[in-house]
Phi, psi and omega in degrees: 000129181290161185298331184294321177302310182290327175296316181296323176297317180298321177298311179295328176291322179293323178297303193293335192251014176305320181298332179269005181058040170269109186266148169289125177299136188295322184295316174300312178295327173294322176293320176301316177303318173303316181296317179300319180291317179291330174293333177295328180297325177276324186274329180222072186304321183289332174287319176300314186295325181294320179293326188249020178302128181084357178098098182293135183287155180306327182287323180293323179292311177302317183299312183299312175307314182296321182296317184289328176300308181300324182292322183288323174300314183293323175303320178296329186267334188271328190295170184303154186259118173268187185279166181293337178293316180297319181297319178298317186290315180291323176301316179293320173298325174293322178300314178297325178291318183295317178303313184297321177294323184292319185231071190300320178278354183059050174302331182287342182302312185256002185314304184288326175301308185298327183292328188275348184289125177276156185301144184287140172292157179298325182278353191265126177271064179303130176237133169256132168259114187259130181181195179254218179290338174294315174294316185300317186287342182299340177280350181294124183303337188282356171254020178093358181087160182270083177043075175300142180078359180264154178269050180259134180248129179270119173229046168281152178221125183302137175085349187290155175243175186294332181286327174295314175298322179304311185294340186251007186299315182296318180293310186271352181233298189301311190292348179269356174055048178280163172276333180218139167245133180252112183259123176236093191206154173131334180299320178285338172298313180299317180285349182073031184302321176243033175110166181297137178230128176282165173299319180301319186291317183291318177299314178304315180298316179302315184294319183295321182288321178301313181296326176288330179281321183285330170294335177259022175060034176259122176291145189250126172252112176269115181262143181287155176289143178282152175289163180235174178214163170250023178290326193279155174238160176223124182054039173081004183240135178299140180265111184265102183275331190291345180288312178282332189231075182301132184299325180291336178280321175301314181304310187294320175296320179292321176297328171299309180303313183295313182296315181300313184296313176308312183303313189259017173056046174256175182254128175260132176261111185266080176283329189300313187291335182275352188233006183261145179258189188285347177265002179088010182253164169301130175313130182301330187278350187254010182202153174256344180227007177075011180222313183262140176288148173262192183305315182299314186298318175297326180298328175280320178300313188310303179295333179285325170298311177312308179299321179295316179298320174303316182287329175293317181296325177293314179301333183276354184268000000 
């Protein structure tokens, strides 16, 4: 989460809880003041240069930070008073934001589950699925379950991007000693979930995960990003997915993955072609929100994944 999101949460927290005499901590506010000052350098460089013309003296610099701090504190105390319920909700949001910042890759999510995993037997074809919400939700019983009876391990985390997956790849994949890893990632990078991401950055992260797996004798299956659609609605309003995830970018990234897999003797898993309609969108019947597969969607994905895993294991012999 960017500092601006946390900053706005802190301001709203100070505002919402003023009636409950919950103060913004001075140190946090001072840090926020510094962030505001430095943000001005990026958003209004001419103004920042004018303020620092000739080199702002250290004393003046500290004075400016203190001034901003006072203004922010006053803002938190003077603004309108909401209900106690609003205060509790914002406080919860702040706690979640701080927890997220302390464990950005969410290593804690599967820490206990990983510790309980028994060593894979030599005859066991253990497979780890690394991914985002599409992989994470696969475990939901309403979607038919996650490959019942198979030695497959789900390590998806909703909302994650490739840099987060790369950071937890050793703990959530390598340490489990699978024979195959299925990587489904990239859609949240395109949406900017953890900030703007270039194609090169996404590709680099996918390459790094693939190389880590190969170094540890793990076969790699690179799964295509699913198509999206603008067909669905929420509360009577259309859900527009194409703004965050342009179809042409999804197609281009999938084409890169297919080419990279072929060049490096990896296995490419093509969900995309099986789930796209004549308009270039995710088939209407395969999703309820234009992004995540429903039961019918997973019913298409499961045999495709099984076939890709079988090819990867065969290629390893």
